[in-house]
DSSP file (Angstrom, degrees, kcal/mol; ACC not computed):
  #  RESIDUE AA STRUCTURE BP1 BP2  ACC     N-H-->O    O-->H-N    N-H-->O    O-->H-N    TCO  KAPPA ALPHA  PHI   PSI    X-CA   Y-CA   Z-CA
    1    1 A M              0   0    0      0, 0.0     2,-0.3     0, 0.0     0, 0.0   0.000 360.0 360.0 360.0 145.6  -30.9  172.6  116.8
    2    2 A S        -     0   0    0      2,-0.0     2,-0.4     0, 0.0     0, 0.0  -0.962 360.0-154.0-146.1 163.0  -34.3  174.0  116.1
    3    3 A L        -     0   0    0     -2,-0.3     2,-0.4     2,-0.0    76,-0.0  -0.993   8.9-177.3-143.1 131.4  -37.7  172.8  114.7
    4    4 A N        +     0   0    0     -2,-0.4     2,-0.4     2,-0.0    -2,-0.0  -0.866  30.7 147.9-128.1  94.5  -40.4  174.7  112.9
    5    5 A K        -     0   0    0     -2,-0.4     2,-0.4    74,-0.1    74,-0.2  -0.996  22.4-176.4-138.5 132.8  -43.3  172.2  112.3
    6    6 A V  E     -A   78   0A   0     72,-2.7    72,-2.4    -2,-0.4     2,-0.4  -0.993   1.9-173.8-129.4 136.5  -47.0  172.6  112.2
    7    7 A M  E     +A   77   0A   0     -2,-0.4     2,-0.3    70,-0.2    70,-0.2  -0.994  14.1 170.7-131.0 125.9  -49.7  169.8  111.7
    8    8 A L  E     -A   76   0A   0     68,-2.5    68,-2.7    -2,-0.4     2,-0.4  -0.973  23.0-165.5-135.2 146.7  -53.3  170.7  111.3
    9    9 A I  E     +A   75   0A   0     -2,-0.3     2,-0.3    66,-0.2    66,-0.2  -0.992  41.9 117.6-126.2 124.6  -56.6  169.0  110.3
   10   10 A G  E     -A   74   0A   0     64,-2.0    64,-2.9    -2,-0.4     2,-0.4  -0.968  58.2 -80.5-168.9-178.8  -59.4  171.3  109.5
   11   11 A N  E     -AB  73  33A   0     22,-1.7    22,-3.1    -2,-0.3     2,-0.3  -0.788  40.9-113.8-103.7 142.3  -61.9  172.6  106.9
   12   12 A V  E     - B   0  32A   0     60,-2.2    59,-2.6    -2,-0.4    20,-0.2  -0.556  19.0-151.9 -73.6 132.1  -61.2  175.1  104.2
   13   13 A G  S    S-     0   0    0     18,-2.5     2,-0.3    -2,-0.3    -1,-0.1   0.814  71.8  -7.6 -78.9 -32.1  -63.1  178.4  104.7
   14   14 A K  S    S-     0   0    0     17,-0.4    17,-0.4    55,-0.1    -1,-0.2  -0.969  94.4 -65.7-155.9 164.4  -63.4  179.4  101.1
   15   15 A D        -     0   0    0     -2,-0.3    54,-0.1     1,-0.1    50,-0.1  -0.235  67.1 -96.5 -53.8 141.2  -62.1  178.3   97.7
   16   16 A P        -     0   0    0      0, 0.0     2,-0.7     0, 0.0    14,-0.2  -0.243  28.0-127.3 -60.5 147.1  -58.3  178.8   97.5
   17   17 A E  E     -C   29   0A   0     12,-2.7    12,-2.4    -3,-0.1     2,-0.4  -0.888  31.4-165.7 -94.6 115.2  -57.0  181.9   95.8
   18   18 A V  E     -C   28   0A   0     -2,-0.7     2,-0.4    10,-0.2    10,-0.2  -0.874   8.1-170.9-110.2 134.5  -54.5  180.7   93.1
   19   19 A R  E     -C   27   0A   0      8,-3.2     8,-2.6    -2,-0.4     2,-0.7  -0.987  15.4-149.7-126.1 133.2  -52.0  182.9   91.4
   20   20 A H  E     -C   26   0A   0     -2,-0.4     6,-0.2     6,-0.2     2,-0.1  -0.904  28.2-158.7 -98.9 113.8  -49.9  182.0   88.4
   21   21 A L    >   -     0   0    0      4,-3.0     3,-1.6    -2,-0.7     4,-0.1  -0.429  27.3 -80.9 -94.9 164.6  -46.7  184.1   88.8
   22   22 A E  G >  S+     0   0    0      1,-0.3     3,-0.6     2,-0.2    -1,-0.2  -0.324 117.2  36.5 -58.7 144.5  -44.0  185.1   86.3
   23   23 A G  G 3  S-     0   0    0      1,-0.2    -1,-0.3    -3,-0.1    -2,-0.0   0.453 129.3 -79.4  87.6   0.2  -41.6  182.4   85.6
   24   24 A G  G <  S+     0   0    0     -3,-1.6    -1,-0.2     1,-0.3    -2,-0.2   0.418  84.4 144.7  90.4  -2.6  -44.3  179.7   85.8
   25   25 A S    <   -     0   0    0     -3,-0.6    -4,-3.0    -4,-0.1     2,-0.4  -0.399  34.8-152.2 -69.3 148.6  -44.5  179.4   89.6
   26   26 A V  E     -C   20   0A   0     -6,-0.2    32,-2.1    -2,-0.1     2,-0.4  -0.977  12.1-174.7-123.1 137.3  -48.0  178.8   91.1
   27   27 A M  E     -CD  19  57A   0     -8,-2.6    -8,-3.2    -2,-0.4     2,-0.4  -0.993   3.5-168.2-132.8 138.1  -49.0  179.9   94.5
   28   28 A A  E     -CD  18  56A   0     28,-2.7    28,-2.9    -2,-0.4     2,-0.4  -0.982   2.6-164.3-126.6 139.5  -52.3  179.2   96.4
   29   29 A R  E     +CD  17  55A   0    -12,-2.4   -12,-2.7    -2,-0.4     2,-0.3  -0.961  17.6 163.3-118.1 140.0  -53.6  180.8   99.6
   30   30 A L  E     - D   0  54A   0     24,-2.1    24,-3.2    -2,-0.4     2,-0.4  -0.986  32.4-125.8-150.0 159.0  -56.4  179.3  101.7
   31   31 A S  E     - D   0  53A   0    -17,-0.4   -18,-2.5    -2,-0.3     2,-0.4  -0.900  22.2-162.5-107.9 137.7  -57.8  179.6  105.1
   32   32 A L  E     -BD  12  52A   0     20,-2.5    20,-2.6    -2,-0.4     2,-0.5  -0.976   5.7-149.7-123.7 129.2  -58.2  176.5  107.3
   33   33 A A  E     -BD  11  51A   0    -22,-3.1   -22,-1.7    -2,-0.4     2,-0.4  -0.848  10.6-173.1-100.7 129.5  -60.5  176.3  110.4
   34   34 A T  E     - D   0  50A   0     16,-2.5    16,-2.9    -2,-0.5     2,-0.5  -0.975  10.2-157.4-116.6 138.0  -59.6  174.1  113.3
   35   35 A T  E     - D   0  49A   0     -2,-0.4     2,-0.5    14,-0.2    14,-0.2  -0.960   5.8-158.5-123.1 127.5  -62.2  173.7  116.1
   36   36 A E  E     - D   0  48A   0     12,-2.8    12,-2.3    -2,-0.5     2,-0.4  -0.889  10.8-161.6-101.0 128.8  -61.5  172.7  119.6
   37   37 A R  E     + D   0  47A   0     -2,-0.5     2,-0.3    10,-0.2    10,-0.2  -0.930  22.1 149.9-113.1 135.5  -64.5  171.3  121.6
   38   38 A Y  E     - D   0  46A   0      8,-2.2     8,-3.7    -2,-0.4     2,-0.5  -0.976  43.8-107.8-155.8 163.6  -64.5  171.2  125.3
   39   39 A R  E     - D   0  45A   0     -2,-0.3     6,-0.2     6,-0.2     5,-0.1  -0.853  33.0-141.1 -98.5 133.0  -66.8  171.3  128.4
   40   40 A D    >   -     0   0    0      4,-2.6     3,-2.1    -2,-0.5    -1,-0.0  -0.168  39.6 -82.5 -81.1-176.8  -66.6  174.4  130.5
   41   41 A K  T 3  S+     0   0    0      1,-0.3    -1,-0.1     2,-0.1    -2,-0.0   0.788 131.1  52.3 -59.8 -29.6  -66.8  174.4  134.3
   42   42 A S  T 3  S-     0   0    0      2,-0.1    -1,-0.3     1,-0.0     3,-0.1   0.424 120.4-107.6 -88.1   2.2  -70.6  174.2  134.3
   43   43 A G  S <  S+     0   0    0     -3,-2.1     2,-0.2     1,-0.3    -2,-0.1   0.459  72.1 142.1  89.0   0.4  -70.6  171.2  131.9
   44   44 A E        -     0   0    0      1,-0.1    -4,-2.6    -5,-0.1     2,-0.4  -0.539  56.4-114.2 -76.9 140.7  -71.7  173.1  128.9
   45   45 A M  E     -D   39   0A   0     -6,-0.2     2,-0.3    -2,-0.2    -6,-0.2  -0.603  38.4-171.8 -75.2 130.5  -70.2  172.1  125.5
   46   46 A Q  E     -D   38   0A   0     -8,-3.7    -8,-2.2    -2,-0.4     2,-0.4  -0.877  11.1-155.8-122.3 154.6  -68.1  174.9  124.1
   47   47 A E  E     -D   37   0A   0     -2,-0.3     2,-0.4   -10,-0.2   -10,-0.2  -0.990   5.5-171.8-129.8 140.0  -66.3  175.4  120.7
   48   48 A Q  E     -D   36   0A   0    -12,-2.3   -12,-2.8    -2,-0.4     2,-0.4  -0.972  10.6-160.9-131.8 119.3  -63.4  177.6  119.9
   49   49 A T  E     -D   35   0A   0     -2,-0.4     2,-0.4   -14,-0.2   -14,-0.2  -0.848   2.5-164.8-104.6 132.5  -62.4  178.0  116.2
   50   50 A E  E     -D   34   0A   0    -16,-2.9   -16,-2.5    -2,-0.4     2,-0.5  -0.923  10.8-145.0-111.3 140.1  -59.0  179.1  115.0
   51   51 A W  E     -D   33   0A   0     -2,-0.4     2,-0.4   -18,-0.2   -18,-0.2  -0.914  14.3-164.2-107.6 132.0  -58.4  180.3  111.5
   52   52 A H  E     -D   32   0A   0    -20,-2.6   -20,-2.5    -2,-0.5     2,-0.6  -0.940  16.2-135.4-119.2 134.9  -55.0  179.6  109.9
   53   53 A N  E     -D   31   0A   0     43,-0.5    45,-2.7    -2,-0.4     2,-0.4  -0.808  26.4-165.4 -89.7 119.7  -53.6  181.2  106.7
   54   54 A I  E     -De  30  98A   0    -24,-3.2   -24,-2.1    -2,-0.6     2,-0.4  -0.879   8.1-164.9-111.1 136.9  -52.0  178.5  104.5
   55   55 A V  E     -De  29  99A   0     43,-2.7    45,-2.7    -2,-0.4     2,-0.4  -0.986   6.7-173.1-121.2 129.0  -49.7  179.1  101.6
   56   56 A C  E     -D   28   0A   0    -28,-2.9   -28,-2.7    -2,-0.4     2,-0.3  -0.948   5.3-159.9-121.3 143.0  -49.0  176.4   99.0
   57   57 A W  E >>  -D   27   0A   0     -2,-0.4     3,-1.5    43,-0.4     4,-0.7  -0.844  48.3 -24.1-120.3 157.3  -46.4  176.6   96.2
   58   58 A R  H 3> S+     0   0    0    -32,-2.1     4,-2.2    -2,-0.3     3,-0.2  -0.122 129.3   8.9  50.8-122.4  -45.8  174.8   92.9
   59   59 A S  H 3> S+     0   0    0      1,-0.2     4,-2.2     2,-0.2    -1,-0.3   0.834 131.2  54.3 -63.4 -33.2  -47.4  171.3   92.7
   60   60 A L  H <> S+     0   0    0     -3,-1.5     4,-2.3     2,-0.2    -1,-0.2   0.917 109.4  48.6 -64.3 -41.0  -49.3  171.7   96.0
   61   61 A A  H  X S+     0   0    0     -4,-0.7     4,-2.4   -35,-0.3    -2,-0.2   0.898 110.0  51.5 -65.1 -40.5  -50.8  174.9   94.6
   62   62 A E  H  X S+     0   0    0     -4,-2.2     4,-1.7     2,-0.2    -1,-0.2   0.901 110.4  48.6 -63.6 -40.3  -51.8  173.2   91.4
   63   63 A R  H  X>S+     0   0    0     -4,-2.2     4,-3.1     2,-0.2     5,-0.6   0.894 109.4  52.8 -66.3 -39.5  -53.5  170.4   93.3
   64   64 A C  H  X5S+     0   0    0     -4,-2.3     4,-1.5     1,-0.2    -2,-0.2   0.930 107.8  52.0 -58.9 -44.7  -55.3  173.0   95.5
   65   65 A E  H  <5S+     0   0    0     -4,-2.4    -1,-0.2     1,-0.2    -2,-0.2   0.875 118.6  36.3 -60.2 -38.4  -56.6  174.7   92.3
   66   66 A K  H  <5S+     0   0    0     -4,-1.7    -2,-0.2    -5,-0.1    -1,-0.2   0.886 133.7  14.6 -81.8 -41.4  -57.9  171.3   90.9
   67   67 A Y  H  <5S+     0   0    0     -4,-3.1     2,-0.5    -5,-0.1    -3,-0.2   0.667  97.9  88.0-117.5 -20.4  -59.2  169.5   94.0
   68   68 A V     << +     0   0    0     -4,-1.5     2,-0.3    -5,-0.6     3,-0.0  -0.733  47.2 162.1 -95.1 129.9  -59.6  171.8   97.1
   69   69 A K    >   -     0   0    0     -2,-0.5     3,-2.4   -54,-0.1   -57,-0.3  -0.847  51.1 -64.5-133.2 168.7  -62.9  173.7   97.6
   70   70 A K  T 3  S+     0   0    0     -2,-0.3   -57,-0.2     1,-0.3     3,-0.1  -0.347 124.9  24.8 -52.9 132.4  -64.7  175.5  100.4
   71   71 A G  T 3  S+     0   0    0    -59,-2.6    38,-1.7     1,-0.3    -1,-0.3   0.229  85.0 144.5  93.5 -13.8  -65.5  172.8  103.0
   72   72 A S  E <   - F   0 108A   0     -3,-2.4   -60,-2.2    36,-0.2     2,-0.6  -0.322  48.8-131.6 -59.1 139.2  -62.7  170.4  102.0
   73   73 A L  E     -AF  11 107A   0     34,-3.9    33,-3.0   -62,-0.2    34,-1.2  -0.857  35.1-178.0 -94.6 120.8  -61.2  168.5  105.0
   74   74 A L  E     -AF  10 105A   0    -64,-2.9   -64,-2.0    -2,-0.6     2,-0.5  -0.891  30.9-149.3-124.1 149.2  -57.4  168.7  104.8
   75   75 A F  E     -AF   9 104A   0     29,-2.7    29,-2.9    -2,-0.3     2,-0.4  -0.988  28.4-171.0-108.0 123.0  -54.4  167.5  106.8
   76   76 A I  E     -AF   8 103A   0    -68,-2.7   -68,-2.5    -2,-0.5     2,-0.4  -0.952  13.6-173.9-119.3 132.8  -51.6  170.1  106.4
   77   77 A E  E     +AF   7 102A   0     25,-2.3    24,-3.3    -2,-0.4    25,-2.2  -0.991  34.8 109.4-119.4 135.4  -48.0  169.7  107.4
   78   78 A G  E     -AF   6 100A   0    -72,-2.4   -72,-2.7    -2,-0.4     2,-0.3  -0.874  56.2 -82.3-171.3-155.5  -45.8  172.7  107.1
   79   79 A R  E     - F   0  99A   0     20,-1.8    20,-2.8    -2,-0.3     2,-0.2  -0.973  36.2-106.6-138.4 150.1  -43.8  175.4  108.9
   80   80 A L  E     - F   0  98A   0     -2,-0.3     2,-0.4    18,-0.2    18,-0.2  -0.509  34.1-179.8 -75.3 140.7  -44.6  178.8  110.4
   81   81 A R  E     - F   0  97A   0     16,-2.6    16,-3.2    -2,-0.2     2,-0.4  -0.978   9.2-162.4-140.7 129.4  -43.5  181.9  108.6
   82   82 A S  E     + F   0  96A   0     -2,-0.4     2,-0.3    14,-0.2    14,-0.2  -0.875  15.9 171.5-108.0 145.6  -44.1  185.5  109.7
   83   83 A R  E     - F   0  95A   0     12,-2.2    12,-2.1    -2,-0.4     2,-0.3  -0.975  15.4-154.9-147.8 161.7  -43.8  188.4  107.3
   84   84 A S  E     + F   0  94A   0     -2,-0.3     2,-0.3    10,-0.2    10,-0.2  -0.947  12.4 172.1-136.9 157.4  -44.4  192.1  107.3
   85   85 A W  E     - F   0  93A   0      8,-2.0     8,-3.4    -2,-0.3     2,-0.5  -0.971  33.9-109.3-156.7 164.4  -45.2  194.8  104.6
   86   86 A E  E     - F   0  92A   0     -2,-0.3     6,-0.2     6,-0.2     5,-0.0  -0.891  33.5-142.3-102.4 126.1  -46.2  198.4  104.4
   87   87 A D    >   -     0   0    0      4,-2.9     3,-2.1    -2,-0.5    -1,-0.0  -0.162  36.3 -87.0 -79.5-179.6  -49.7  199.0  103.1
   88   88 A K  T 3  S+     0   0    0      1,-0.3    -1,-0.1     2,-0.1    -2,-0.0   0.767 128.2  52.8 -61.1 -27.3  -50.7  201.8  100.7
   89   89 A S  T 3  S-     0   0    0      2,-0.1    -1,-0.3     1,-0.0     3,-0.1   0.405 121.3-104.7 -90.4   3.7  -51.3  204.2  103.6
   90   90 A G  S <  S+     0   0    0     -3,-2.1     2,-0.3     1,-0.3    -2,-0.1   0.476  74.7 139.3  90.1   1.8  -47.8  203.6  105.1
   91   91 A Q        -     0   0    0      1,-0.1    -4,-2.9    -5,-0.0     2,-0.4  -0.601  54.8-121.3 -80.6 138.4  -49.0  201.3  108.0
   92   92 A M  E     - F   0  86A   0     -2,-0.3     2,-0.4    -6,-0.2    -6,-0.2  -0.657  29.2-163.2 -78.4 133.3  -46.9  198.3  108.8
   93   93 A K  E     - F   0  85A   0     -8,-3.4    -8,-2.0    -2,-0.4     2,-0.3  -0.907   3.3-164.6-117.2 146.4  -48.9  195.0  108.5
   94   94 A Y  E     + F   0  84A   0     -2,-0.4     2,-0.3   -10,-0.2   -10,-0.2  -0.963   9.3 173.5-131.1 146.4  -47.9  191.7  110.0
   95   95 A T  E     - F   0  83A   0    -12,-2.1   -12,-2.2    -2,-0.3     2,-0.5  -0.991  22.6-144.0-148.6 155.4  -49.1  188.2  109.4
   96   96 A V  E     + F   0  82A   0     -2,-0.3   -43,-0.5   -14,-0.2     2,-0.3  -0.992  27.6 178.3-119.4 128.5  -48.2  184.6  110.3
   97   97 A E  E     - F   0  81A   0    -16,-3.2   -16,-2.6    -2,-0.5     2,-0.6  -0.831  28.9-128.0-125.6 162.2  -48.7  181.9  107.7
   98   98 A I  E     -eF  54  80A   0    -45,-2.7   -43,-2.7    -2,-0.3     2,-0.7  -0.965  18.6-150.1-110.5 116.6  -48.2  178.2  107.4
   99   99 A V  E     -eF  55  79A   0    -20,-2.8   -20,-1.8    -2,-0.6     2,-0.2  -0.789  24.7-131.3 -86.2 114.9  -46.1  177.3  104.4
  100  100 A A  E     + F   0  78A   0    -45,-2.7   -43,-0.4    -2,-0.7   -22,-0.3  -0.450  34.3 171.8 -74.6 135.2  -47.4  173.8  103.5
  101  101 A D  E    S+     0   0A   0    -24,-3.3    27,-2.4     1,-0.4     2,-0.3   0.655  76.7  21.2-103.6 -32.7  -44.9  171.0  102.8
  102  102 A T  E     -GF 127  77A   0    -25,-2.2   -25,-2.3    25,-0.2     2,-0.4  -0.994  63.3-170.3-139.7 142.4  -47.5  168.2  102.6
  103  103 A L  E     -GF 126  76A   0     23,-1.1    23,-1.7    -2,-0.3     2,-0.5  -0.992   1.1-172.4-136.0 126.1  -51.3  168.3  101.9
  104  104 A Q  E     -GF 125  75A   0    -29,-2.9   -29,-2.7    -2,-0.4     2,-0.7  -0.980  17.9-142.7-120.7 124.1  -53.6  165.4  102.4
  105  105 A I  E     + F   0  74A   0     19,-1.1    19,-0.5    -2,-0.5   -31,-0.2  -0.756  20.9 177.1 -85.8 117.1  -57.2  165.7  101.2
  106  106 A L  E     -     0   0A   0    -33,-3.0     2,-0.3    -2,-0.7   -32,-0.2   0.666  49.9 -88.1 -96.1 -19.7  -59.4  163.8  103.7
  107  107 A G  E     - F   0  73A   0    -34,-1.2   -34,-3.9    14,-0.2    -1,-0.3  -0.966  53.3 -49.7 146.5-161.5  -62.8  164.6  102.2
  108  108 A R  E     - F   0  72A   0     -2,-0.3   -36,-0.2   -36,-0.3     2,-0.1  -0.798  59.5 -92.3-110.7 153.0  -65.5  167.2  102.3
  109  109 A K        -     0   0    0    -38,-1.7     2,-0.3    -2,-0.3   -37,-0.0  -0.441  47.4-122.1 -62.5 133.3  -67.3  168.7  105.3
  110  110 A Q        -     0   0    0     -2,-0.1     2,-0.5     1,-0.0    -1,-0.1  -0.602  12.6-127.7 -82.2 136.9  -70.4  166.6  106.1
  111  111 A D    >   -     0   0    0     -2,-0.3     3,-2.0     1,-0.1    -1,-0.0  -0.726  18.3-135.0 -78.4 127.9  -73.8  168.3  106.2
  112  112 A D  T 3  S+     0   0    0     -2,-0.5    -1,-0.1     1,-0.3    -2,-0.0   0.775 104.5  55.5 -58.1 -26.1  -75.3  167.4  109.5
  113  113 A S  T 3  S+     0   0    0     -3,-0.0     2,-0.4     2,-0.0    -1,-0.3   0.621  83.9 101.1 -83.2 -11.6  -78.6  166.6  107.8
  114  114 A A    <   -     0   0    0     -3,-2.0     3,-0.1     1,-0.2    -4,-0.0  -0.601  55.2-164.7 -77.2 126.7  -77.0  164.1  105.4
  115  115 A A  S    S+     0   0    0     -2,-0.4     2,-0.4     1,-0.3    -1,-0.2   0.927  70.8  11.4 -77.0 -46.0  -77.7  160.6  106.5
  116  116 A V        -     0   0    0      0, 0.0     2,-0.7     0, 0.0    -1,-0.3  -0.997  65.1-136.9-138.8 136.9  -75.1  158.8  104.4
  117  117 A N        -     0   0    0     -2,-0.4    -7,-0.0     1,-0.1    -3,-0.0  -0.843  17.5-176.0 -92.1 115.1  -72.2  159.9  102.3
  118  118 A T        +     0   0    0     -2,-0.7    -1,-0.1     2,-0.1     0, 0.0   0.576  59.8  86.7 -88.0  -9.1  -72.2  158.0   99.1
  119  119 A Q  S    S-     0   0    0      1,-0.0     2,-0.1     3,-0.0     3,-0.1  -0.764  80.9-124.4 -91.2 133.2  -69.0  159.5   97.8
  120  120 A P        -     0   0    0      0, 0.0     2,-0.2     0, 0.0    -2,-0.1  -0.423  33.0-100.9 -70.5 152.3  -65.7  157.9   98.9
  121  121 A N        -     0   0    0     -2,-0.1     2,-0.6   -14,-0.1   -14,-0.2  -0.510  30.0-128.6 -71.6 140.0  -63.2  160.1  100.6
  122  122 A I        -     0   0    0     -2,-0.2     2,-0.5    -3,-0.1    -1,-0.1  -0.806  27.8-174.8 -87.2 124.2  -60.3  161.3   98.4
  123  123 A Q        +     0   0    0     -2,-0.6     2,-0.4   -17,-0.1   -17,-0.1  -0.964  15.7 151.4-124.4 117.4  -57.0  160.5  100.1
  124  124 A E        -     0   0    0     -2,-0.5   -19,-1.1   -19,-0.5     2,-0.6  -0.970  32.8-148.3-147.5 125.1  -53.9  161.8   98.5
  125  125 A I  E     -G  104   0A   0     -2,-0.4   -21,-0.2   -21,-0.2    -2,-0.0  -0.848  16.2-171.0 -95.2 127.5  -50.6  162.8  100.0
  126  126 A I  E     -G  103   0A   0    -23,-1.7   -23,-1.1    -2,-0.6     2,-0.1  -0.901   6.9-157.6-122.7 100.4  -49.0  165.6   98.0
  127  127 A P  E     -G  102   0A   0      0, 0.0     2,-0.2     0, 0.0   -25,-0.2  -0.460  21.6-114.4 -76.9 152.2  -45.4  166.3   99.0
  128  128 A Q        -     0   0    0    -27,-2.4   -70,-0.1    -2,-0.1   -27,-0.1  -0.606  31.0-110.7 -81.6 142.9  -43.9  169.7   98.3
  129  129 A D        -     0   0    0     -2,-0.2    -1,-0.1   -72,-0.2   -72,-0.1  -0.282  22.9-124.0 -64.6 161.4  -41.0  169.9   95.8
  130  130 A D        +     0   0    0      2,-0.0    -1,-0.1     3,-0.0     3,-0.1   0.178  66.9 126.1 -96.1  18.1  -37.7  170.8   97.4
  131  131 A G  S    S-     0   0    0      1,-0.1     2,-0.1     0, 0.0    -3,-0.0  -0.182  70.2 -85.7 -71.5 167.5  -37.0  173.9   95.1
  132  132 A D        -     0   0    0      1,-0.1    -1,-0.1     2,-0.0    -3,-0.0  -0.470  43.0-115.3 -73.4 144.8  -36.2  177.3   96.4
  133  133 A L        -     0   0    0     -2,-0.1     2,-1.7     1,-0.1    -1,-0.1  -0.646  22.1-126.9 -81.2 136.9  -39.2  179.6   97.2
  134  134 A P              0   0    0      0, 0.0    -1,-0.1     0, 0.0  -109,-0.0  -0.358 360.0 360.0 -86.0  59.9  -39.4  182.6   94.9
  135  135 A F              0   0    0     -2,-1.7    -2,-0.0     0, 0.0    -3,-0.0   0.335 360.0 360.0-146.1 360.0  -39.6  185.4   97.6
């Protein structure tokens, strides 16, 4: 038995890159930042930010294209996938991505100077279709 499951809550680093592929498939890539805050040995507050590469397919990608922008706060559930390719100069490149199965839009990143957010949070759970991935 095995399990490949990732759950993240974080802010989108830039607007998603959406591609409409042959055959009608839609794919979106986005970067998601998660930040861990902790006190070091001297009591000083520290932050460590991790950037995650997220890949969305089909209906999730279409929703990203419509609703997700830089600064959006998202809950992502998915699975890790590693892949490799050869670049134009012949060098092997490697990456680890999270293929999203579920995406929940929690809202937008708050500006620290904003006193009150008058916009309600958008909450929408978007499950991934169970079709085969085209790769």
